[in-house]
RODO-2510 file (C-alpha; in nm, 4 decimals, decimal comma):
residues 112
     n   res          X          Y          Z
     1     x     0,0000     0,0000     0,0000
     2     x     0,2795     0,2436     0,0889
     3     x     0,4709     0,1617    -0,2280
     4     x     0,1552     0,2241    -0,4311
     5     x     0,1078     0,5646    -0,2675
     6     x     0,4707     0,6603    -0,3341
     7     x     0,4416     0,5472    -0,6980
     8     x     0,1202     0,7459    -0,7398
     9     x     0,2778     1,0593    -0,5927
    10     x     0,5678     1,0268    -0,8354
    11     x     0,3174     1,0152    -1,1236
    12     x     0,2000     1,3697    -1,0475
    13     x     0,3387     1,5909    -1,3221
    14     x     0,4889     1,8627    -1,1002
    15     x     0,6680     1,6207    -0,8638
    16     x     1,0404     1,5937    -0,9331
    17     x     1,1440     1,3726    -0,6427
    18     x     1,0530     1,2410    -0,2997
    19     x     1,2184     1,1157     0,0130
    20     x     1,0378     0,9285     0,2878
    21     x     1,2100     0,8972     0,6255
    22     x     1,1370     0,7216     0,9525
    23     x     1,1539     0,8763     1,3001
    24     x     1,5309     0,8160     1,3158
    25     x     1,5793     1,0176     0,9959
    26     x     1,6712     0,7121     0,7914
    27     x     1,5521     0,6932     0,4330
    28     x     1,2710     0,4482     0,3636
    29     x     1,2342     0,5518     0,0003
    30     x     1,4173     0,8163    -0,1997
    31     x     1,4142     0,9224    -0,5628
    32     x     1,6263     1,2323    -0,4981
    33     x     1,9811     1,1916    -0,6242
    34     x     2,1166     1,5158    -0,4767
    35     x     2,2563     1,4084    -0,1387
    36     x     2,2745     1,7686    -0,0093
    37     x     1,9052     1,8169    -0,0816
    38     x     1,8183     1,4853     0,0858
    39     x     2,0246     1,5852     0,3885
    40     x     1,8502     1,9245     0,4026
    41     x     1,5067     1,7570     0,3978
    42     x     1,6091     1,5275     0,6842
    43     x     1,7418     1,8339     0,8703
    44     x     1,4058     2,0123     0,8412
    45     x     1,2199     1,7078     0,9740
    46     x     1,4595     1,6610     1,2664
    47     x     1,4396     2,0283     1,3647
    48     x     1,0609     2,0589     1,3462
    49     x     1,0221     1,9853     1,7215
    50     x     1,2704     2,2635     1,7989
    51     x     1,0793     2,5033     1,5732
    52     x     0,7567     2,4088     1,7517
    53     x     0,9040     2,4706     2,0938
    54     x     1,1026     2,7850     2,0176
    55     x     0,8389     2,9656     1,8154
    56     x     0,5478     2,8218     2,0148
    57     x     0,3782     2,7249     1,6886
    58     x     0,2152     2,4086     1,8114
    59     x     0,2403     2,0895     1,6080
    60     x     0,4131     2,1466     1,2731
    61     x     0,2574     1,9367     0,9977
    62     x     0,4554     2,0757     0,7037
    63     x     0,7361     2,3064     0,6036
    64     x     0,7235     2,4601     0,2567
    65     x     1,0128     2,6445     0,0938
    66     x     0,9487     2,8195    -0,2359
    67     x     1,1906     2,9769    -0,4790
    68     x     1,1553     3,2054    -0,7757
    69     x     1,4688     3,0544    -0,9357
    70     x     1,4677     2,6821    -0,8538
    71     x     1,2243     2,4068    -0,7650
    72     x     1,0217     2,4174    -0,4439
    73     x     1,0448     2,1909    -0,1434
    74     x     0,7690     2,0585     0,0795
    75     x     0,8285     1,8505     0,3908
    76     x     0,5244     1,6806     0,5433
    77     x     0,5791     1,5589     0,8980
    78     x     0,4116     1,2649     1,0678
    79     x     0,4628     1,0852     1,3977
    80     x     0,6202     0,7720     1,2500
    81     x     0,7517     0,8993     0,9161
    82     x     0,7858     1,2091     0,7056
    83     x     0,7778     1,2843     0,3355
    84     x     0,9865     1,5405     0,1503
    85     x     0,8720     1,6423    -0,1958
    86     x     1,0657     1,8361    -0,4564
    87     x     0,8166     2,0022    -0,6885
    88     x     0,8222     2,2335    -0,9880
    89     x     0,8608     2,6055    -0,9308
    90     x     0,5403     2,6922    -1,1169
    91     x     0,3211     2,4614    -0,9054
    92     x     0,1205     2,6315    -0,6326
    93     x     0,1458     2,4905    -0,2818
    94     x    -0,2342     2,4739    -0,2589
    95     x    -0,2530     2,2704    -0,5806
    96     x     0,0271     2,0382    -0,4677
    97     x    -0,1381     1,9737    -0,1326
    98     x    -0,4748     1,9009    -0,2935
    99     x    -0,3078     1,6445    -0,5199
   100     x    -0,1136     1,4620    -0,2491
   101     x    -0,3491     1,4911     0,0500
   102     x    -0,5030     1,1454     0,0037
   103     x    -0,1580     0,9880    -0,0324
   104     x    -0,0323     1,1541     0,2848
   105     x    -0,3240     0,9957     0,4684
   106     x    -0,2371     0,6527     0,3211
   107     x     0,1200     0,7017     0,4441
   108     x     0,0009     0,8144     0,7916
   109     x     0,1543     1,1589     0,7465
   110     x    -0,0086     1,4897     0,8288
   111     x    -0,3531     1,5136     0,9871
   112     x    -0,3228     1,2455     1,2531
***
């Protein structure tokens, strides 16, 4: 079921790569070849609890970084695993989320 969800996410036109990690920050699945980018995604996931505590934001479900020069990055954080998605610069965050929301639920990420 998880593999199917990952495959279906990768079929979305604007998605350029994904990385799924467990709670220890180890890769479960990755299609991202750039090791620095993979490391940065794992960094964001591991520091989410610090962001929550320091900024008193409450539970962080996602971190989105957008660029006007390069691709965008979305990190969706769950209790047991997280999913980083590299997506095309022209894709809106709202559109991306609407396309992957059902898959995040299948992967037990996000609204838990």
